[in-house]
C-alpha positions, 0 to 999 in steps of 0.5 A: 766668830758670831753666827745668825740663824734666822727663823720662820718669823724672820727673827734672828738669833746670835750664837756665840760659839767659839768654833776653834774650841768645839773643832778641838773637842772633836778631835780629842773625842775622836782621839779618845775613841781611837785610844779606847779602840786600841786599848780593846784590840791590844787586850783582845791580843793579850788574850788570845797570846795567854791562851796559846801559851797556856794551851802550849804549857799544857800540852808540855806538862800533860801528866804521864801516867805510869802505864796502868794497863788493865786496872780503873781503880786507881792511876800513878800520874807525874806532872812538873816532878811531882808524882800523884797516887789517885785512887778513883774507886775506894769502895762500891758505888764510890764517886769520891776521888782520893789523891796522894802526893808521893814523896821520898823521905830524902827529899829537899823539897817539901811539897805543900798542896792543901788538896792532896794527901802526902805519903812519905816513901818508902814505907817501913811500918804498914798496916794491911788489912786484907790477906789479897795485900799480903801476896803483892807485899812479899812479891816485893819482899817487903813483908817485914814492913807489916807491923799489923794485921786483923785475925792473922788466923786466915794467913796463909803466905808462909813468910807472913805466917812466920811473922804472925807466929814470931809475934812480930805482926799485931793482931789488930782485931777483925776485918768488920771491927779494927781495934783503934786502940791498937792501931794507935800504939803501933803508930804506922805510917800507913794503914792500907784498908778497904771499904766494902760500900762506904768509908770504915768508920775505924779508919776514919777515925784513925785518919783524924788522929793523924795516921795516913789511910788510904783504900785498896780497891783491888777487889772492885776490878772487873778483869783478872789482870786488872786486880793483878796489876794493883801491886804497882799500888804497892810498888809506889808505896815501897819505892819499888815501881820498877820491881811491881812493873817487872813482876806484873809484866811477868804475870800478864805475859803468862796469863796471856800465853795461856789464854792463846793457847786455850783460843786455839784449842776446838775442846770447849767444855760446858761450865756450871759453877756455884751451888745453894749456900742458903735459903735455897737459893743457888748462887753462881757468877753472873755473866760479866763478872771477874769469874766468868772471864776466866771461863771466857779467857779459858775458852770455855762455854759458861752456860750464864755467859749471857747474862748481865751483871758483875755480882752473882746470880741468885737462881733456883735449884730447878732453874739451874738443873734445867740449864746445867744437869749436863755441863761437863765440868762443875768448878767452884761448887761453893764452900763444899769440899767433898761430894758426901757434903754436897749429897748431906746439903742436896741428895739432887746434886748426884743427878749432875752429869758433872757429880756422876762422871767425878768432874767437880773441882773445888779451891777449898780443900788447899789450905795453908798451915792455919786453915786459911784457903790459899785462892782467896788469899793468892788468886787475886796476885796470880791470875795467870795461875788460876787460869792455867788451873782451869785450862788444866782441868778441862783441857789437860793435854795442853799442860801435860806436865802442870800441876793445879795450884788452886783446885783440886778434885772433889772427891 
């Protein structure tokens, strides 16, 4: 078909255009646009559908915790049948999170995950590095699994003490310098370590040699029950989670019962703590510390309860005397074990009311067979008994038939 176009100068131009072809091209373009629109719409629909499905699956596969109530430094989660032990506070100010797959030794399915270390349980050969670990292992009746310990002289727990004396537990140096060669010769399945401010260099070397290392941060917990709950950590390692839960539940129940009884009492004695250890500085617990929590739960008036910090305060003798001279009780006066020792250190201690009234109580006199102080070993595991001691000291009528476990009157 031919079209004529007239211009202003009256000339004619003909355009030989195939109108059929033009129409067909237009139809094709419209269909293509329609196809692209439908394709985009379908893609969006699929994305939404997949997202919804993923959201549903995520909700269904949400990790189940083992009901860790108080401890903040670790968790135990299970997802898709895979159990993981998570260490969130390996050492002070640590920001790294360590994840371990827990797999039973008789499991036919081997799980491979490059982002997680694997621990086969139950552990039969273990090295622990702190006396606070031992009571938890003993409560689970697994002390025979301990094959190495640093400087066992301070171990007080009777069952483990007997194993050390019989030569069934090898000494692996001391807490600040582990013997790498001995550790490698022992070939433990797992080393449970602890770090103060960073990863232990010796344990790093052991890990590189192919031996599993895991950090226990129980000492970093801010509450007494938070520390005690680390028995569940050992429960996982020995494949005794139910036993660990049961043991902790009893400790928790006892602790809460003592606390409730103390809170009902109208007697609320004032408390002084600590002593001068060096350089004329008096060290005592800060108001947000683990130790201050005990005194709060015992319904006592700790004179430094309103101070900030989770560690200790470093004060002058004068400032402590100004506030604590008339305190009713003096609990945990440093490493001193007698009033005579206190006076040899500083005669001004005699001016405190608690000194004059014989209301000073110390944990340093109750020791194990080889001289280890029982409090430093067992108190972490049994905060219920620590709290009961404190209430017995300050309000004896609440537990008339109870005998102190950790503390004794300073003579």
